[in-house]
C-alpha positions as CSV (number, residue, x, y, z in Angstrom):
1,M,1.7,-37.8,3.6
2,A,0.0,-35.9,6.2
3,E,-0.6,-31.7,5.2
4,S,1.9,-29.8,7.8
5,Q,0.2,-27.2,9.8
6,P,0.5,-23.7,8.1
7,T,2.2,-20.9,10.1
8,A,1.3,-17.4,10.6
9,L,3.2,-14.2,12.0
10,V,0.9,-11.4,13.7
11,V,2.5,-8.1,14.3
12,D,0.6,-5.7,16.4
13,D,1.9,-3.4,19.0
14,E,-1.5,-3.9,20.8
15,L,-1.7,-7.0,22.7
16,M,-5.4,-7.6,22.7
17,I,-5.8,-7.2,19.0
18,R,-2.4,-9.4,18.4
19,N,-3.7,-11.9,20.8
20,L,-7.4,-12.0,19.2
21,T,-6.0,-12.3,15.8
22,M,-3.7,-15.0,17.0
23,R,-6.8,-17.0,18.5
24,M,-8.9,-16.8,15.3
25,L,-6.2,-18.0,13.1
26,A,-5.4,-20.7,15.6
27,A,-8.8,-22.1,15.3
28,E,-8.5,-21.9,11.5
29,G,-5.2,-24.4,12.0
30,F,-2.4,-21.9,12.0
31,R,0.4,-22.5,14.4
32,C,0.8,-18.7,15.3
33,D,3.6,-16.5,16.6
34,G,3.2,-12.6,17.9
35,A,5.4,-9.9,17.4
36,A,4.9,-6.1,18.8
37,D,6.6,-4.3,16.0
38,G,8.8,-4.6,12.8
39,N,11.9,-5.6,14.3
40,Q,10.8,-8.4,16.5
41,A,8.7,-9.5,13.1
42,L,12.0,-9.6,11.1
43,A,13.8,-11.5,14.0
44,L,11.3,-14.1,13.9
45,A,10.9,-14.0,10.2
46,D,14.8,-14.8,10.1
47,R,14.3,-18.2,12.0
48,T,11.0,-19.5,10.4
49,H,9.3,-19.1,6.7
50,Y,5.8,-18.1,7.8
51,D,3.0,-19.0,5.3
52,A,1.3,-15.8,6.2
53,V,2.1,-12.6,7.6
54,V,-0.7,-10.2,9.3
55,T,0.6,-6.8,10.2
56,D,-0.7,-3.4,11.6
57,L,1.1,-0.4,9.9
58,R,1.5,1.9,13.0
59,M,3.8,0.5,15.6
60,P,7.0,1.5,17.4
61,N,10.6,0.8,16.4
62,K,9.8,-0.5,12.6
63,H,6.6,0.0,11.3
64,G,4.4,-2.0,9.3
65,H,5.2,-0.5,5.9
66,A,8.8,-0.9,6.3
67,L,8.3,-4.5,7.4
68,V,6.2,-5.1,4.4
69,V,8.9,-3.8,2.0
70,E,11.4,-5.8,3.7
71,L,9.4,-8.9,3.6
72,L,8.4,-8.5,-0.1
73,T,12.1,-8.7,-1.0
74,R,13.1,-12.0,0.5
75,S,13.0,-15.2,-1.4
76,H,10.5,-17.2,0.8
77,R,8.1,-14.3,0.5
78,P,5.0,-15.2,3.1
79,L,1.6,-13.9,2.0
80,I,1.0,-10.5,3.4
81,V,-2.2,-9.4,4.7
82,V,-2.3,-5.7,6.1
83,L,-4.8,-4.9,9.0
84,T,-5.0,-1.2,9.5
85,G,-7.4,1.6,11.0
86,I,-6.3,3.8,8.3
87,V,-8.9,4.3,5.2
88,E,-6.6,6.0,2.6
89,P,-7.4,5.1,-1.2
90,R,-3.6,6.2,-1.9
91,L,-2.0,3.9,0.8
92,A,-3.8,1.0,-0.2
93,K,-3.0,1.8,-3.8
94,D,0.7,2.0,-2.7
95,L,0.8,-1.2,-0.7
96,V,-1.1,-3.3,-3.3
97,A,1.4,-2.1,-5.9
98,R,4.0,-3.4,-3.9
99,G,2.7,-6.6,-3.8
100,V,0.6,-6.9,-0.5
101,D,-1.9,-9.8,-1.1
102,D,-4.9,-8.1,0.9
103,I,-5.7,-5.0,3.1
104,M,-8.5,-5.3,5.8
105,F,-9.5,-2.1,7.8
106,K,-10.3,-1.7,11.3
107,P,-12.8,-2.6,13.0
108,V,-12.8,-6.0,11.5
109,E,-14.5,-9.3,12.2
110,Y,-11.5,-11.3,13.2
111,E,-13.1,-14.6,12.5
112,L,-13.8,-13.7,8.9
113,L,-10.0,-12.2,8.7
114,A,-8.8,-15.7,9.7
115,A,-11.0,-17.5,7.2
116,K,-9.7,-15.2,4.6
117,V,-6.0,-15.5,5.3
118,K,-6.8,-19.3,5.3
119,A,-8.4,-19.2,2.0
120,L,-5.4,-17.0,0.5
121,V,-3.0,-19.4,2.0
122,G,-4.9,-22.2,0.3
123,Q,-5.2,-20.2,-3.2
124,K,-1.5,-19.5,-3.0
125,G,-0.8,-23.0,-2.8
126,T,1.8,-22.5,-0.3
127,P,4.3,-25.3,0.4
128,T,4.5,-26.4,4.0
129,A,7.5,-27.3,6.2
130,E,6.6,-31.1,5.5
131,D,6.4,-30.5,1.7
132,T,10.1,-29.1,1.6
133,G,11.7,-31.5,4.3
134,D,12.4,-28.7,6.6
135,E,10.3,-29.2,10.0
136,D,11.4,-25.6,11.1
137,K,10.8,-23.6,7.8
138,S,7.7,-23.2,5.6
139,P,9.0,-21.6,2.8
140,S,6.4,-20.2,0.2
141,D,8.8,-19.2,-2.5
142,A,7.7,-22.2,-4.9
143,T,4.6,-20.3,-5.9
144,E,5.7,-16.8,-5.3
145,Q,4.2,-14.3,-7.8
146,S,7.1,-12.4,-9.6
147,Y,6.7,-8.7,-10.0
148,E,6.8,-9.6,-13.8
149,E,3.9,-11.9,-13.4
150,K,2.2,-9.4,-11.1
151,A,2.5,-6.6,-13.9
152,E,1.2,-8.9,-16.7
153,S,-1.9,-9.8,-14.4
154,D,-2.8,-6.4,-13.1
155,D,-5.8,-4.3,-14.8
156,D,-3.7,-0.9,-14.2
157,P,-2.5,0.0,-17.4
158,A,0.7,1.7,-15.6
159,R,1.5,-2.3,-15.2
160,E,1.7,-3.3,-18.8
161,T,5.2,-5.0,-19.9
162,D,5.1,-3.7,-23.6
163,V,8.4,-1.8,-24.2
164,D,6.5,1.3,-25.3
165,R,4.6,1.2,-22.1
166,G,7.1,0.5,-19.5
167,P,9.7,-2.3,-18.2
168,A,8.5,-5.6,-16.7
169,G,9.3,-5.8,-12.9
170,I,12.7,-6.5,-11.8
171,E,12.9,-9.9,-9.3
172,A,13.8,-9.4,-5.7
173,A,16.9,-11.6,-6.0
174,D,17.8,-10.2,-9.3
175,F,17.7,-6.7,-7.6
176,K,20.1,-7.5,-4.9
177,R,22.7,-9.0,-7.0
178,A,22.7,-6.0,-9.2
179,F,22.9,-3.7,-6.1
180,A,25.9,-5.6,-5.0
181,R,27.6,-3.7,-8.2
182,I,27.1,-0.3,-6.5
183,H,30.1,-0.9,-4.2
184,H,32.2,-0.4,-7.5
185,M,30.3,2.0,-9.2
186,M,29.8,4.1,-6.1
187,P,32.6,3.5,-3.7
188,A,33.0,5.6,-0.2
189,S,35.6,8.2,-0.6
190,D,38.1,8.0,2.2
191,D,38.5,11.7,2.0
192,A,34.9,12.3,2.5
193,L,34.3,9.6,5.0
194,H,37.4,11.1,7.2
195,I,36.0,14.7,6.7
196,Y,32.5,13.5,8.1
197,R,34.3,11.5,10.8
198,M,36.4,14.8,11.6
199,T,33.4,17.0,12.0
200,K,32.1,14.2,14.5
201,S,35.0,14.5,16.8
202,N,36.2,17.3,19.1
203,E,40.0,16.3,18.1
204,F,40.3,18.5,15.2
205,D,40.2,22.1,14.9
206,T,38.7,24.1,12.0
207,K,42.2,24.5,10.5
208,Q,42.8,20.7,10.4
209,L,39.2,20.3,9.0
210,A,40.0,23.0,6.1
211,L,43.2,21.2,5.4
212,A,41.5,17.7,4.9
213,I,38.7,19.7,2.6
214,E,41.5,21.0,0.4
215,K,42.4,17.4,-0.8
216,H,38.9,17.2,-2.0
217,R,38.5,19.1,-5.1
218,V,34.8,18.8,-5.3
219,L,33.9,19.5,-1.9
220,S,36.3,22.4,-1.9
221,A,34.5,24.3,-4.3
222,E,31.1,23.3,-2.8
223,V,32.2,24.7,0.7
224,L,33.5,27.8,-1.1
225,Q,30.1,28.4,-3.2
226,L,28.0,27.9,-0.1
227,A,29.9,29.9,2.1
228,N,29.6,32.8,-0.2
229,S,25.4,32.2,-0.5
230,R,23.2,34.5,1.3
231,F,22.0,31.8,3.4
232,Y,25.3,31.3,5.2
233,N,26.7,34.7,4.4
234,P,23.9,37.2,4.4
235,K,26.6,40.2,4.8
236,G,28.0,39.3,1.2
237,T,31.7,39.1,2.3
238,N,33.8,37.7,-0.3
239,I,35.3,34.3,1.3
240,T,37.9,32.8,-0.7
241,N,39.5,30.9,2.5
242,L,38.5,27.3,3.1
243,E,39.1,27.8,6.9
244,R,36.8,30.9,7.1
245,G,34.3,28.9,4.8
246,V,34.3,26.3,7.5
247,L,33.6,28.8,10.1
248,Q,30.9,30.4,7.9
249,I,28.9,27.2,7.4
250,G,29.7,25.1,10.5
251,Q,31.2,21.7,11.1
252,T,28.2,19.6,11.2
253,R,27.0,20.9,7.9
254,I,30.2,20.2,6.7
255,G,30.1,16.6,7.5
256,Q,26.7,16.3,6.0
257,L,27.7,18.1,2.8
258,A,31.0,15.8,2.5
259,L,28.6,12.8,2.2
260,A,26.3,14.5,-0.2
261,A,29.0,15.5,-2.4
262,N,30.8,12.5,-2.3
263,S,27.4,10.6,-3.7
264,Q,26.9,13.1,-6.5
265,A,30.8,13.1,-7.5
266,A,30.3,9.2,-7.5
267,L,27.2,9.2,-9.7
268,S,28.3,12.0,-12.1
269,S,31.7,10.3,-12.9
270,G,29.8,6.9,-13.6
271,E,28.1,6.1,-16.8
272,S,24.4,6.5,-16.4
273,P,21.5,7.4,-18.9
274,W,20.4,10.1,-16.4
275,P,20.1,13.6,-18.0
276,S,22.7,16.4,-16.7
277,A,23.2,15.9,-13.1
278,G,23.5,20.0,-12.9
279,P,19.8,20.8,-12.1
280,L,19.6,17.8,-9.8
281,W,22.4,19.0,-7.6
282,R,21.0,22.5,-7.6
283,R,17.6,21.1,-6.0
284,S,19.6,18.9,-3.6
285,V,21.5,22.3,-2.3
286,A,18.2,24.1,-2.3
287,A,16.5,21.2,-0.3
288,G,19.2,21.4,2.2
289,L,19.1,25.2,2.6
290,A,15.1,25.0,2.8
291,V,15.2,22.2,5.6
292,E,17.1,24.5,7.6
293,L,14.9,27.4,7.3
294,L,11.9,24.8,8.0
295,V,13.8,23.5,11.0
296,A,14.4,27.2,12.3
297,Q,10.8,28.4,11.5
298,G,9.3,25.6,13.4
299,G,11.7,25.3,16.2
300,H,12.8,21.8,15.3
301,K,16.6,22.0,16.2
302,D,16.1,19.2,18.6
303,I,15.1,16.6,15.7
304,S,17.1,18.1,12.9
305,E,20.4,15.9,13.2
306,G,20.5,14.2,9.6
307,L,17.9,16.3,7.7
308,L,20.4,18.4,5.8
309,L,21.7,15.1,4.6
310,C,18.3,13.4,3.4
311,A,17.2,16.9,1.8
312,A,20.3,16.9,-0.1
313,M,20.2,13.0,-1.1
314,H,16.3,12.8,-1.5
315,S,16.5,12.4,-5.3
316,L,20.0,10.7,-5.7
317,G,18.9,7.2,-5.5
318,R,17.3,7.7,-8.9
319,V,20.7,8.0,-10.4
320,V,21.9,5.0,-8.7
321,L,18.9,3.0,-10.3
322,A,19.5,4.5,-13.4
323,S,23.1,3.5,-13.5
324,L,22.1,-0.3,-12.8
325,Y,19.3,-0.4,-15.1
326,P,19.8,1.9,-17.9
327,D,17.4,0.0,-20.5
328,H,14.6,0.3,-17.9
329,Y,15.0,3.9,-17.2
330,E,15.1,4.8,-21.1
331,R,11.8,3.1,-21.6
332,M,10.3,4.4,-18.2
333,I,11.3,7.9,-19.1
334,N,10.2,7.9,-23.0
335,R,6.8,6.6,-21.4
336,C,6.8,9.3,-18.9
337,C,7.3,11.9,-21.8
338,K,4.6,10.3,-23.7
339,D,1.9,9.6,-21.2
340,R,2.7,12.3,-18.9
341,C,3.0,10.0,-15.9
342,A,5.1,10.3,-12.8
343,L,8.3,8.3,-12.9
344,V,7.8,7.1,-9.2
345,E,4.8,5.1,-10.2
346,L,6.6,3.3,-12.7
347,E,9.7,2.6,-10.5
348,R,7.4,1.2,-7.9
349,R,6.1,-1.4,-10.3
350,A,9.4,-2.3,-11.7
351,F,11.6,-2.4,-8.7
352,P,11.6,-4.0,-5.1
353,Q,12.5,-0.8,-3.6
354,S,12.2,3.0,-4.2
355,Q,15.3,5.1,-5.0
356,A,15.0,6.9,-1.8
357,E,15.4,3.4,0.1
358,V,18.0,2.5,-2.4
359,M,19.9,5.7,-1.4
360,S,19.6,4.6,2.2
361,D,21.6,1.3,1.4
362,V,24.3,2.9,0.2
363,L,24.9,5.2,3.0
364,Q,24.3,2.0,5.3
365,S,27.1,0.3,3.1
366,W,29.3,3.3,4.1
367,N,28.6,2.7,7.9
368,I,26.9,6.1,8.4
369,P,25.0,5.9,11.3
370,E,21.3,5.2,10.9
371,N,20.1,8.2,12.8
372,L,21.4,10.5,10.0
373,Y,19.5,9.0,7.2
374,S,16.4,7.2,8.9
375,P,13.9,9.7,7.1
376,L,15.4,9.1,4.0
377,P,13.6,5.7,3.0
378,H,10.1,7.4,3.7
379,V,10.4,10.8,1.6
380,E,8.8,9.6,-1.6
381,H,5.6,8.0,0.5
382,D,2.4,10.0,0.5
383,Y,1.5,12.4,3.5
384,A,-1.0,9.9,4.6
385,L,1.2,7.0,4.9
386,V,3.9,9.1,6.5
387,S,1.5,10.3,9.1
388,Q,1.5,6.5,10.6
389,L,5.0,7.1,11.7
390,L,6.0,7.7,15.2
391,E,7.7,10.9,16.5
392,P,10.1,12.2,15.8
393,L,10.5,10.3,12.4
394,R,7.3,11.6,11.2
395,S,7.9,15.0,11.7
396,Q,11.5,14.5,10.4
397,V,10.0,12.9,6.8
398,E,7.4,15.8,6.6
399,L,9.8,18.4,7.1
400,V,12.6,16.8,4.3
401,K,9.5,16.3,1.8
402,L,8.3,19.9,2.3
403,A,12.0,21.0,1.5
404,A,12.3,19.1,-1.6
405,L,9.0,20.4,-2.6
406,I,10.4,24.0,-2.0
407,S,13.7,23.3,-4.0
408,H,11.6,22.7,-7.1
409,I,9.6,25.9,-6.5
410,A,12.6,28.1,-5.6
411,T,15.0,26.8,-8.5
412,G,12.1,26.5,-11.0
413,W,13.6,23.4,-12.2
414,W,11.3,20.3,-12.9
415,D,11.6,17.0,-14.6
416,P,8.5,16.3,-16.9
417,W,8.2,13.0,-14.7
418,D,8.2,14.8,-11.2
419,R,5.4,13.8,-9.0
420,V,3.7,16.9,-7.8
421,V,2.2,16.2,-4.1
422,I,0.8,19.1,-2.3
423,P,0.6,19.0,1.6
424,T,-2.5,20.0,3.4
425,A,-2.7,23.0,5.8
426,D,-2.7,20.2,8.7
427,V,0.7,19.4,8.1
428,L,2.1,23.0,8.1
429,D,0.1,23.7,11.4
430,R,1.2,20.7,13.0
431,L,4.8,21.4,12.0
432,R,4.3,25.2,13.2
433,L,5.1,26.6,10.0
434,L,3.1,30.0,10.0
435,S,5.2,31.5,7.3
436,I,6.0,28.8,4.4
437,S,5.9,31.8,2.1
438,T,8.7,33.1,3.8
439,A,10.8,29.9,3.5
440,I,10.2,29.6,-0.2
441,E,11.3,33.2,-0.6
442,E,14.5,33.0,1.6
443,T,15.4,29.5,-0.5
444,K,14.7,31.2,-3.5
445,R,17.3,34.0,-2.6
446,N,19.7,31.8,-1.0
447,A,19.9,29.4,-3.9
448,Q,20.8,32.3,-6.2
449,G,24.2,31.6,-7.7
450,I,24.4,28.2,-6.8
451,N,25.9,26.5,-9.6
452,D,25.9,22.9,-11.4
453,F,28.0,20.5,-9.4
454,A,32.0,21.0,-9.9
455,L,32.1,17.8,-12.2
456,Q,29.6,19.0,-14.6
457,S,29.3,21.6,-17.5
458,T,27.6,24.5,-16.4
459,D,26.2,24.4,-20.2
460,D,22.6,23.6,-19.8
461,S,22.2,23.6,-23.8
462,D,22.4,19.8,-23.7
463,A,19.1,18.0,-24.9
464,T,18.0,17.3,-21.2
465,P,14.0,16.9,-20.7
466,H,14.5,19.2,-17.5
467,T,11.7,21.7,-17.7
468,R,12.4,25.4,-16.9
469,S,10.4,28.0,-18.6
470,T,12.5,30.7,-19.9
471,G,10.6,32.4,-22.4
472,P,8.1,35.5,-22.1
473,P,5.8,34.4,-19.0
474,Q,2.3,33.4,-19.8
475,S,-0.6,34.7,-17.7
476,I,-4.0,32.8,-16.8
477,A,-7.1,34.1,-14.6
478,Y,-6.9,32.2,-10.9
479,W,-9.9,31.5,-8.6
480,K,-9.4,30.2,-5.2
481,P,-12.1,30.1,-2.9
482,G,-12.1,31.8,0.3
483,V,-9.0,33.2,1.9
484,T,-7.5,30.0,3.6
485,E,-4.1,28.3,4.0
486,F,-1.1,29.1,1.8
487,D,-1.6,28.3,-1.7
488,F,1.2,25.6,-2.9
489,L,-0.6,25.2,-6.5
490,A,0.0,28.9,-7.0
491,E,3.7,28.9,-6.2
492,I,4.0,25.4,-8.5
493,V,2.2,27.3,-11.2
494,T,4.0,30.6,-11.0
495,S,7.2,28.5,-11.1
496,M,6.2,27.6,-14.6
497,N,6.8,31.3,-15.4
498,I,2.9,31.5,-15.4
499,T,1.6,34.8,-14.0
500,L,-1.5,34.2,-12.1
501,I,-4.5,37.0,-12.4
502,P,-6.9,36.9,-9.5
503,C,-10.3,36.3,-10.9
504,P,-13.1,37.2,-8.3
505,D,-15.9,35.2,-10.2
506,P,-15.4,32.8,-12.5
507,V,-18.8,32.8,-13.8
508,D,-18.4,36.4,-15.2
509,S,-14.9,36.0,-16.6
510,D,-14.5,36.1,-20.3
511,E,-10.9,34.3,-20.0
512,D,-9.7,30.9,-19.3
513,V,-9.9,30.2,-15.5
514,L,-7.6,28.0,-13.6
515,V,-9.6,26.7,-10.4
516,N,-8.1,25.6,-7.3
517,G,-10.4,22.8,-5.9
518,L,-7.8,21.3,-3.5
519,G,-9.4,20.5,-0.2
520,S,-12.8,19.2,0.5
521,P,-15.1,21.5,-2.3
522,G,-18.0,22.9,-0.6
523,K,-21.3,23.8,-2.0
524,E,-20.0,27.3,-3.1
525,V,-17.2,25.6,-5.3
526,L,-19.2,23.0,-6.8
527,S,-22.5,25.3,-7.6
528,L,-20.0,28.4,-9.0
529,V,-18.0,26.1,-11.4
530,N,-21.2,24.1,-12.6
531,A,-22.3,27.4,-13.6
532,C,-19.1,28.2,-15.8
533,P,-18.9,27.3,-19.4
534,Q,-16.6,24.0,-19.5
535,S,-14.7,25.5,-22.2
536,R,-13.0,28.0,-20.1
537,I,-12.5,26.3,-16.9
538,T,-9.6,23.9,-15.8
539,I,-9.8,22.3,-12.2
540,V,-7.2,21.2,-10.1
541,C,-8.5,18.9,-7.3
542,D,-7.6,16.3,-5.0
543,A,-7.6,12.6,-6.4
544,E,-10.4,11.7,-3.8
545,N,-12.7,14.7,-5.0
546,E,-11.9,14.2,-8.6
547,A,-15.6,12.5,-9.1
548,N,-17.5,15.9,-8.1
549,F,-16.0,17.6,-11.1
550,A,-17.0,14.8,-13.6
551,A,-19.0,17.0,-15.6
552,F,-15.9,18.9,-16.8
553,D,-13.5,17.9,-19.5
554,R,-10.2,19.7,-18.2
555,V,-9.7,18.3,-14.7
556,V,-6.3,17.2,-13.1
557,S,-6.2,15.5,-9.9
558,I,-3.1,15.7,-7.4
559,P,-0.8,13.8,-7.3
560,T,-0.1,14.0,-10.5
561,S,3.2,14.6,-12.7
562,Y,4.6,17.8,-13.3
563,S,4.0,17.5,-17.3
564,A,0.4,16.6,-16.8
565,L,-0.4,19.5,-14.4
566,Q,1.6,21.9,-16.8
567,N,-0.3,20.6,-19.9
568,A,-3.5,21.2,-18.0
569,V,-2.6,24.6,-16.8
570,M,-1.1,25.9,-20.2
571,G,-3.4,23.9,-22.5
């Protein structure tokens, strides 16, 4: 039987690049289609099972990363090659971890690209349409590499499948079947949805809204609590009436709070191996307060719709996944505590979707408008990847990510497995956040008095792995070269209940010194730390600059887990 012609889909918003790539692939024997964005690509992929997809990342409508994630969950999964102009190691690592077959960086020799795609398709042994008896579709699922197989074959030790080192990956099809159970575990409350819809309508007044909230015990408690917080009630007037509370907070905020409270209530009432949800909710509320402060400071009111909801729900998807896969999470959490690794890294290897993407799917299943949660699927992406999003989505995601970080700092609540990611000064400048310290201090004050979620006990004495230092503060000498941008590292370390003592010269210090080497270290930093005794120096640096400090024993690179950073700082 003659071998059928292989098929390829080329996705790029630049017509010249798209056509050139298609011509070179056609010369290698491919039948090609083209798409200008992710939405067009998915529409084509619904009709044809392509052998290969070559996609750019930065595109309008649905960008390339979201397209890749969607394609990787499909049963007829094509070979995927990412063609991008962004040379970013963390971005490449994320894509490979998700299952992308290859990444090539622009500018590229398009003849070489086409030849490589042909070779990869040949190595994959992809069946063509004729092989499967389907002339219109060329499914490639017969030789699809499962997440478990990829975990076993990868050299990265974080992918090992031994029970003590983390779980094997979940197949996309199994994941979809498991997710179908979420409608029973986490149903949309009729009361919460009704309240949300009331806030979007002009047909209801404040009194009617308050009466509807009164029927929802959990939301009633949260509304009164927030109405008496410093953020919504700076004068400190005691508010005990729901109607007054609604006026104090505002109808739009009430609608988004109703959805977040419904999610938390459903998750708290279900069976989950997740530790106490109290700190999780405190961080959620603090993140909501923080994002509003950031919006006001940077003048982002015109793009603020839904940001409160995204900030409040930025980590709740993790409880959803833990409810679906309790054994996996038990093993992953054990490994995080043992190896001081970040949980998000294990989740990426175990599941086809991130916890934030899962939470977005939950909101979609509730028929919540997409514009209210569109930033949510991207909140766990590194800033380099977020920078590829088009505006206003990019700024929205960055604001939510910053609010999530501030919520940790402001509440002092961290999990050992939380991933610490520090934004660059460019992010703050672009968002016009000229006084991030003010936003942090205001969030700290506003978050005071936020109690655990109404369904939870306020007793934090249970054996949870949440980290919050409450003993006598420790102190450490601290050196940061120059007077530069806002120092997030200092804020994070201070939230560990550690007092930082400025050190003018680490060379002459008789104490242990914590060195902030974040950013591109200049000659001053390298020459100075090289003159210091290794035993006294702990260096925190960017991952891409870690090699510059190879001579030192105590180096921690960012991003890292909170427990790894804490261990490095406290010794």
